[in-house]
N, C-alpha and C positions, 0 to 999 in steps of 0.2 A: 502494500499501500503506500502510496506517494504520501510524503508529510504535506500538508497545505505551507506557503510560505510567508512568513511573517512580514508586519507590514516595510520593517526595516529591509529585507533581504530583497522585497518587488521594486523598493526605492532606490538600493544599491546597483538594481537591476536596470532602473531606469535609466539611472545615470552613466550607468556602461554604454547602454545603446545610444543614450544621447552623445557620449563621446565618439562613439565609434563611427556615426554617422558624421560628426562635425570634423573629423578627422578623415575619412573617406570623402566629403565634399570636397575639401581643401586639395587632396592631390589626386581624386580620379581627374580623369581627358576624356572617357566613356560617356556619351548623354545619357546611355540608357541605366551605365552605374549610377551616374548622378540621380536621378529620377528612383533608383531604389535607395539608396542614401538619405534622400530627401521621404523618402517614404517610413524608412525606419526614424528617421528623426519625427515624425508628427506621431510616430507610435510611442516614441519615450516622452514625448512632450504631452497625449492624451493621458498616457500615465502618472506624469507628474503633477499635472492641474488636476487629476483625479482625487486627488491625497493633499495638496496645500489651497490656500486660499490665492490660487495664481490662476487666471484664465489662459486656455492653451496659446490665442494670441498674443496676451502679454508674454508668454515662457519661449514664443515664435520672435520678437521682437528683442530679447535678451540674447537668443542664441545667435539671429544673427550677427547682433555686435561683435562678436566674439568670432573669430577666425583662425584657420593654423591648425598644428597637432594640440589636441584637449588636455589641458594636463590639472590638475585640482587646484585651488584657488588657495592661497596662504593668509592665514588670521597670527598675528602676532599680539602675544600678551607679556604684559609685566610683573615678576616677582618682586616687590619692595616690601622690606623688611627694616623695623626701627621700636628696639628693643624687644623682640620676642612679639611684635603685632605686627600686620599685614594688609598693606593698603588695599580698600577697595574701591570700587566707584559702584553708586546704585543710577542702573540705567535708566534713563526716562519714558523708554517704549515699553516695558513688560516691570520696570521696576523691581527686578531682580540687580542682587549686585555681581559684579563681576570683578576680576582683575583688571586693571587698565591696558587698554589696548584697539585694534580695529585689524581691518585688511591692511596687507600693506601693499602700496602703491606702483606701479609701474614704474622703471626708474630709479626707485629705491633699494639700497642694499637694506636687509635684514633688522640691521642697528639701528641703521638710521630711521626705518620704519618704525620704531618702538620708540626712541627717542622723541621722534615728533607725536606720536601716538599719546603718551606720557605725558607730552607737555600739554596738549591742545586738551586733556582731559582733563588734570588734574594741575597745573599750574607751575608744574615740577620741572626743574632741570634733572635730567639723569645721565648717566654713562654706562654704557652694558659691560658687568664685568664674567658672564658667561652665560653658553649656551645650555640650558638646564634642561631640555626634552623638546623634541617634534612629536606629534601626536596626530594619528590619522582619525580625524573625526566621528565617522561612522563604526570606531570600534569601542567606544568610551563610556554609552549611554546618553549619549546628545538626543536631545529628542530630533526625529529625521528631518531633513533638509534637501531641497530640492538639487545642490549643489556639492558635491565632494569636496573637503577642505584637509588641507594640513593644518595645524595649532603648532605654531614653532613659541616657546616660554623662557623668557629671558630673568634670570638675575640682572637687578640693575642697584644703583647705587646712587643718591639723592648727592648734588653737588651745588644743587640753586633753585633759585624760583621760590615760590611760596603757593600753599594749597590754595586752590578756588576752581568752583562749580563753573562746568563748559555748560552751553545747550543739549549739549545730549547725556549729562548728569542731576541726577535728581539730589545728590547727595554724597561727601566724599567720606571714612572713616577707615583709622587703623583700629583692628578685629582681632581678638584673640582666635587663630586659625584651628583651634580647637572646638570652637564653636562658632561656626561661621553662619551669617544670616542666611536667607532664603535666597539662594546664587540664580543668578538669569543662564538655566542649564544649556541654553540654545547657545552660546559664548562658552560658560565653563562650568566644568563638575567637580565635584570635591578630590575624586582620584588624581585627576590634573594639580591640583594642589596641594595635595597632599604628598605628591609624590617629588614634586618641584621641591616646596622647601626641605623634603628628608635632604634630597641631592644636594642645596644649597648647604645646607647645615654639617652635612657629614661627607660632604666634598667625593659623592658618590658621580659613576659612571654617566654621561649624559643618557635621560632614555629614549628610546627610539620606538615607533609604531606606538 
């Protein structure tokens, strides 16, 4: 008996179908193959729109904006510790708490991206001490998401600035890592925080996967 697919598995299949279609459309020279890849893209978009509050037309527009070989998106996050407390920001869109960070922009190195994100979200100037981990978002209990994402978590040290709330945040606060507030799980999960802090404090190997 074939076991039914879980929601996360279906989304992963849709992500892979979309990636295959986009890559195929990038490299194919054959008009018939192009039609096949366009049909494959349509199937992926229907699967994703059925799970998320995004119309198939909106997904089509987003996918058309991306060209070339498909790769995962990159999210950068910062671990900032002060006397054993962890700096978190409260996100304005869902009210949950997260590590400072966001999407890496094209043209930025990873360290430049996280330095910019921290400054924009918290008002603090930081330097990157080390990379603590690279996480596959699909594997660690995040809510399902239309795109495949790698999360890079850095240990950062404050070198200047003052705490200031941005338009993206409702609050900024140092918290006890053992008593985390309600997290914005689409952005960060407890496992990623606790593993990253342990790696930072114990000097362990960089987490991967």
